[in-house]
NUPA-55977 format. One line per 5 residues: for each residue x, y, z of C-alpha. Coordinates in Angstrom, 3 decimals, padded with zeros to 6 digits, m for minus. Example, Ala and Ser with C-alpha at 12.3 -4.5 7.8 and 13.67 -1.06 7.14 Angstrom:
<sites>
012.300 m004.500 007.800; 013.670 m001.060 007.140
</sites>
This chain:
<sites>
002.385 m022.678 009.225; 002.872 m022.664 005.471; 005.749 m022.889 003.043; 007.107 m019.541 001.883; 007.646 m018.872 m001.796
009.601 m015.661 m002.393; 008.860 m014.169 m005.808; 011.754 m011.759 m006.293; 010.552 m009.197 m008.829; 012.885 m006.435 m007.620
014.942 m006.452 m010.832; 011.764 m005.725 m012.825; 010.673 m002.995 m010.429; 014.061 m001.260 m010.562; 013.025 001.190 m007.788
010.011 002.420 m009.831; 007.440 003.578 m007.252; 004.617 003.234 m009.788; 005.394 m000.343 m010.883; 002.349 m002.628 m011.083
002.950 m006.382 m011.238; 000.991 m008.220 m013.946; 000.721 m011.926 m014.714; 003.158 m011.763 m017.647; 005.858 m010.668 m015.186
005.450 m013.986 m013.369; 006.128 m016.464 m016.179; 009.228 m017.570 m014.251; 007.136 m018.889 m011.367; 004.172 m020.487 m013.100
003.752 m023.914 m011.589; 000.918 m026.403 m012.048; 000.811 m027.223 m008.350; 002.560 m025.505 m005.488; 001.889 m028.666 m003.482
001.548 m027.975 000.221; m000.176 m024.886 001.635; 002.015 m021.888 000.884; 002.371 m018.168 001.268; 003.636 m016.235 m001.757
005.688 m013.183 m000.777; 006.459 m010.696 m003.536; 009.805 m008.976 m003.116; 009.614 m005.573 m004.804; 012.895 m004.487 m003.203
011.138 m001.960 m000.971; 012.516 m003.197 002.369; 015.627 m001.106 001.767; 013.475 002.033 002.107; 011.768 001.044 005.372
013.684 003.665 007.404; 012.883 006.457 004.929; 009.149 007.183 005.153; 009.256 009.517 002.138; 010.731 006.833 m000.144
008.923 003.846 001.394; 005.491 005.402 000.931; 006.485 007.431 m002.126; 004.815 010.477 m000.650; 003.850 012.929 m003.355
001.951 016.213 m003.389; m001.071 016.190 m001.071; 000.358 013.060 000.610; m000.452 010.813 m002.351; 001.133 007.359 m002.129
003.414 005.884 m004.778; 004.814 002.390 m004.242; 004.694 m000.866 m006.224; 001.914 m003.396 m005.861; 000.024 m006.266 m007.428
m002.540 m005.935 m010.190; m006.029 m007.385 m009.820; m005.017 m009.731 m012.638; m002.280 m011.300 m010.483; m004.529 m011.765 m007.447
m007.301 m013.212 m009.615; m004.789 m015.620 m011.186; m003.564 m016.731 m007.757; m007.056 m017.193 m006.296; m008.397 m019.137 m009.275
m005.325 m021.189 m010.198; m003.671 m022.144 m006.925; m005.895 m023.599 m004.217; m002.918 m024.276 m001.914; m002.025 m020.589 m001.552
m003.146 m019.367 001.887; m001.855 m015.815 001.661; 000.021 m013.172 m000.268; 002.714 m010.961 001.217; 004.551 m007.879 m000.034
007.464 m005.757 001.156; 005.454 m002.573 000.547; 002.681 m000.880 002.530; m000.103 m002.597 000.601; m000.770 m005.483 m001.780
m002.439 m002.832 m003.960; m000.244 m000.223 m005.680; 000.120 002.973 m003.655; m001.957 004.993 m006.126; m004.935 002.614 m005.805
m008.086 004.220 m004.433; m010.543 001.293 m004.265; m008.135 m001.515 m003.201; m009.283 m004.234 m005.654; m006.394 m006.586 m004.804
m007.323 m006.499 m001.101; m010.929 m007.261 m001.970; m010.100 m010.199 m004.267; m007.744 m011.752 m001.729; m010.155 m011.307 001.164
m013.088 m012.676 m000.840; m011.018 m015.803 m001.570; m010.093 m016.169 002.115; m006.412 m015.294 001.648; m004.297 m013.381 004.114
m002.931 m010.072 002.819; 000.392 m009.578 004.614; 001.992 m006.181 004.141; 005.230 m004.479 005.172; 007.158 m007.778 005.206
010.764 m006.886 005.986; 012.858 m008.757 003.439; 016.120 m006.969 004.232; 017.478 m010.306 005.475; 017.969 m012.745 002.629
015.951 m015.922 002.832; 015.881 m018.630 000.157; 013.148 m018.394 m002.470; 011.929 m021.902 m001.558; 012.178 m024.334 001.337
011.370 m022.185 004.362; 008.256 m022.230 006.512; 006.344 m019.124 007.580; 005.050 m018.519 011.062; 002.644 m015.582 010.955
001.475 m014.476 014.379; m001.123 m011.673 014.430; m001.815 m009.465 017.402; m005.270 m010.200 018.809; m007.569 m007.268 018.078
m011.295 m007.505 018.759; m013.508 m006.764 015.753; m010.569 m005.619 013.631; m010.179 m006.105 009.904; m006.392 m006.240 010.199
m003.594 m006.494 012.719; 000.185 m006.181 013.013; 001.906 m009.559 012.725; 005.195 m011.092 013.746; 006.431 m012.798 010.576
009.081 m015.462 011.112; 010.788 m017.584 008.450; 012.064 m020.944 009.671; 014.668 m022.247 007.237; 016.464 m025.604 007.349
020.220 m025.620 006.817; 019.793 m027.366 003.482; 016.848 m025.884 001.597; 015.192 m027.158 m001.518; 015.884 m024.710 m004.350
013.143 m025.791 m006.759; 009.775 m027.438 m006.684
</sites>
């Protein structure tokens, strides 16, 4: 279990399938200490496309992928600045942008021991702060990844700031 911090960047993304999130986009959430163990979930606004494979994956010619993602700069910043972060989630198919070929964000997160949680359905509104995440992976022998059941447990009165 970990606290969930929702970083809503959907207004910056503005449905741009090639948007890449950089550190300067996150000035609004810079915090010296997130406190307790937490999971940062980036809301690109992509959950609304989950039932439209073409839009969700941004399928282009030759089945190229085009959807928003994190830059290596953001993952490096998280892994070096915030020791209480246990994982990073996104509402897209990958923490890396769809056009990425070598998956540097995956590699940085994995090297730091963080969970990369993808395809988080954020179509239901949850508060940006104050909820707890339960992330329950399917047991798969010798796998590098697995589907998860992601549950947000929110108190009736949630804290709105740290």
